Backbone as CSV, one residue per row, in Angstrom:
resi,resn,N_x,N_y,N_z,CA_x,CA_y,CA_z,C_x,C_y,C_z
1,MET,-40.818,-56.659,39.396,-40.077,-57.834,38.989,-38.702,-57.396,38.498
2,LYS,-37.672,-58.080,38.935,-36.309,-57.770,38.524,-36.045,-58.287,37.124
3,SER,-35.096,-57.665,36.460,-34.639,-58.141,35.155,-34.158,-59.576,35.280
4,HIS,-34.476,-60.389,34.329,-34.043,-61.783,34.237,-34.682,-62.696,35.292
5,GLU,-35.789,-62.291,35.934,-36.487,-63.195,36.842,-37.195,-64.269,36.045
6,ASN,-37.603,-65.304,36.716,-38.256,-66.440,36.090,-39.714,-66.496,36.573
7,PRO,-40.589,-65.624,36.071,-41.930,-65.488,36.641,-42.833,-66.699,36.437
8,PHE,-42.593,-67.509,35.409,-43.461,-68.647,35.158,-42.812,-69.967,35.541
9,ASN,-41.698,-69.894,36.239,-40.987,-71.080,36.700,-40.576,-71.980,35.540
10,HIS,-40.195,-71.348,34.411,-39.709,-72.089,33.257,-38.240,-72.414,33.446
11,LYS,-37.632,-72.870,32.409,-36.219,-73.235,32.439,-35.390,-72.189,33.183
12,ASP,-34.573,-72.647,34.093,-33.754,-71.757,34.904,-32.482,-71.399,34.141
13,ALA,-32.599,-70.489,33.179,-31.457,-70.103,32.356,-31.608,-68.654,31.925
14,VAL,-30.476,-68.043,31.649,-30.436,-66.702,31.085,-29.453,-66.754,29.921
15,TYR,-29.897,-66.378,28.732,-29.039,-66.359,27.551,-28.668,-64.911,27.260
16,LEU,-27.388,-64.624,27.264,-26.905,-63.280,26.985,-26.002,-63.302,25.758
17,SER,-25.812,-62.143,25.168,-24.936,-62.010,24.002,-23.621,-61.374,24.430
18,ARG,-22.643,-61.479,23.545,-21.329,-60.880,23.786,-20.658,-60.688,22.430
19,PHE,-19.976,-59.569,22.240,-19.166,-59.375,21.044,-17.778,-59.946,21.317
20,VAL,-17.206,-60.589,20.290,-15.869,-61.169,20.406,-15.056,-60.705,19.203
21,TYR,-13.820,-60.266,19.460,-12.923,-59.830,18.387,-11.775,-60.829,18.282
22,TRP,-11.613,-61.423,17.083,-10.520,-62.360,16.805,-9.513,-61.683,15.888
23,ASP,-8.248,-62.096,16.004,-7.263,-61.639,15.032,-7.268,-62.582,13.825
24,SER,-6.372,-62.357,12.889,-6.355,-63.155,11.653,-5.979,-64.619,11.884
25,GLU,-5.432,-64.935,13.053,-5.079,-66.321,13.401,-6.138,-66.970,14.300
26,TRP,-7.291,-66.337,14.431,-8.411,-66.818,15.241,-8.115,-66.844,16.738
27,ASN,-7.210,-65.970,17.177,-6.974,-65.800,18.606,-7.935,-64.730,19.116
28,ILE,-8.611,-65.001,20.210,-9.513,-64.008,20.789,-8.672,-62.899,21.405
29,LYS,-8.952,-61.663,21.002,-8.204,-60.512,21.495,-9.006,-59.660,22.467
30,LYS,-10.300,-59.482,22.192,-11.151,-58.649,23.049,-12.552,-59.246,23.089
31,THR,-13.261,-58.963,24.162,-14.675,-59.326,24.261,-15.432,-58.165,24.904
32,SER,-16.725,-58.175,24.709,-17.566,-57.222,25.427,-18.061,-57.907,26.696
33,SER,-18.624,-57.133,27.556,-19.337,-57.719,28.697,-20.597,-58.386,28.159
34,PRO,-21.125,-59.388,28.850,-22.405,-59.977,28.415,-23.502,-58.911,28.437
35,PHE,-24.420,-58.986,27.468,-25.501,-58.002,27.408,-26.758,-58.633,26.829
36,SER,-27.849,-57.921,26.997,-29.146,-58.319,26.473,-29.680,-57.166,25.631
37,PHE,-30.231,-57.471,24.467,-30.785,-56.430,23.602,-32.064,-55.837,24.186
38,LEU,-32.976,-56.686,24.668,-34.282,-56.218,25.153,-34.536,-56.570,26.615
39,ASP,-33.478,-56.905,27.347,-33.587,-57.235,28.763,-34.433,-58.493,29.001
40,GLY,-34.389,-59.411,28.036,-35.127,-60.665,28.186,-34.253,-61.749,28.791
41,ARG,-34.885,-62.755,29.330,-34.137,-63.877,29.913,-33.546,-64.767,28.827
42,ILE,-34.294,-64.983,27.761,-33.840,-65.884,26.701,-33.747,-65.088,25.406
43,GLU,-32.543,-64.643,25.087,-32.268,-63.973,23.826,-31.066,-64.658,23.200
44,PHE,-31.076,-64.772,21.904,-29.951,-65.425,21.227,-29.696,-64.730,19.904
45,THR,-28.444,-64.328,19.717,-28.047,-63.660,18.483,-27.941,-64.704,17.380
46,THR,-28.516,-64.412,16.234,-28.504,-65.373,15.127,-27.661,-64.917,13.957
47,GLY,-27.310,-63.642,13.897,-26.487,-63.182,12.781,-26.046,-61.748,12.945
48,LEU,-24.975,-61.414,12.228,-24.457,-60.059,12.205,-23.839,-59.865,10.832
49,ASP,-24.156,-58.753,10.166,-23.618,-58.520,8.834,-23.307,-57.035,8.647
50,HIS,-22.294,-56.771,7.861,-21.884,-55.422,7.472,-23.020,-54.797,6.652
51,LEU,-23.464,-53.618,7.041,-24.502,-52.914,6.292,-23.884,-51.828,5.406
52,ASN,-23.058,-51.001,6.016,-22.358,-49.947,5.283,-21.103,-49.593,6.076
53,GLU,-20.448,-48.508,5.731,-19.191,-48.142,6.417,-19.388,-47.847,7.896
54,LYS,-20.594,-47.470,8.263,-20.861,-47.024,9.625,-21.623,-48.042,10.485
55,ASP,-22.446,-48.897,9.871,-23.384,-49.730,10.628,-23.292,-51.219,10.299
56,VAL,-23.796,-52.014,11.239,-24.017,-53.444,11.021,-25.486,-53.742,11.325
57,ILE,-25.950,-54.860,10.820,-27.290,-55.364,11.136,-27.110,-56.615,11.988
58,ILE,-27.855,-56.691,13.085,-27.786,-57.848,13.977,-29.186,-58.438,14.078
59,THR,-29.290,-59.739,13.894,-30.574,-60.419,14.076,-30.504,-61.250,15.355
60,PHE,-31.632,-61.288,16.062,-31.670,-62.069,17.301,-33.096,-62.526,17.585
61,GLY,-33.209,-63.569,18.358,-34.503,-64.091,18.763,-34.714,-63.874,20.243
62,MET,-35.970,-63.919,20.649,-36.311,-63.732,22.062,-37.370,-64.740,22.455
63,CYS,-37.135,-65.419,23.550,-38.087,-66.367,24.154,-38.540,-67.448,23.182
64,ASP,-37.709,-67.820,22.246,-38.018,-68.862,21.270,-39.305,-68.604,20.500
65,SER,-39.738,-67.321,20.440,-40.999,-67.057,19.749,-41.019,-65.752,18.961
66,SER,-39.965,-64.945,19.057,-39.955,-63.658,18.370,-38.607,-63.437,17.714
67,ALA,-38.623,-62.762,16.583,-37.378,-62.440,15.875,-37.276,-60.927,15.712
68,PHE,-36.055,-60.410,15.834,-35.823,-58.978,15.757,-34.585,-58.698,14.926
69,THR,-34.531,-57.488,14.374,-33.355,-56.987,13.671,-33.026,-55.629,14.262
70,VAL,-31.754,-55.427,14.538,-31.310,-54.144,15.079,-30.151,-53.621,14.226
71,ARG,-30.148,-52.330,14.036,-29.037,-51.662,13.345,-28.165,-51.044,14.434
72,MET,-26.855,-51.332,14.387,-25.950,-50.834,15.419,-24.722,-50.229,14.753
73,THR,-24.233,-49.141,15.312,-23.043,-48.519,14.741,-21.795,-49.329,15.101
74,LYS,-20.863,-49.347,14.185,-19.593,-50.037,14.433,-18.832,-49.362,15.566
75,SER,-18.975,-48.051,15.695,-18.281,-47.337,16.776,-18.795,-47.767,18.147
76,LEU,-20.087,-48.069,18.270,-20.615,-48.563,19.539,-20.039,-49.945,19.857
77,ILE,-19.970,-50.799,18.862,-19.394,-52.129,19.085,-17.939,-52.005,19.525
78,GLU,-17.192,-51.111,18.892,-15.795,-50.903,19.297,-15.695,-50.431,20.741
79,LYS,-16.619,-49.595,21.172,-16.633,-49.140,22.578,-16.972,-50.286,23.522
80,LEU,-17.848,-51.194,23.088,-18.233,-52.320,23.932,-17.128,-53.375,24.038
81,LEU,-16.248,-53.428,23.054,-15.134,-54.393,23.072,-14.028,-53.854,23.983
82,ASN,-14.293,-53.882,25.278,-13.377,-53.254,26.220,-12.611,-54.236,27.106
83,ARG,-12.904,-55.504,26.998,-12.226,-56.478,27.845,-11.127,-57.188,27.069
84,LEU,-9.910,-57.092,27.585,-8.828,-57.854,26.961,-8.963,-59.304,27.362
85,TRP,-8.717,-60.193,26.437,-8.875,-61.631,26.696,-7.713,-62.145,27.468
């Protein structure tokens, strides 16, 4: 089965996440490519917060039935913010 297939013929949708960088005037400056945390069809980011100087905590849901928390380095997010708006 390919990633993002619809094996149970449920809603024909794929929810992906993306990082967005705004300047102080709320102009979008950079974005990441769309991505999935766990390669699921329905994932939705619910929060992101500063943890320490090096890391952030990201919360997300999957398939409307599971909740997850991931710790991600700020340097990885900066690498993912590669698309100029």
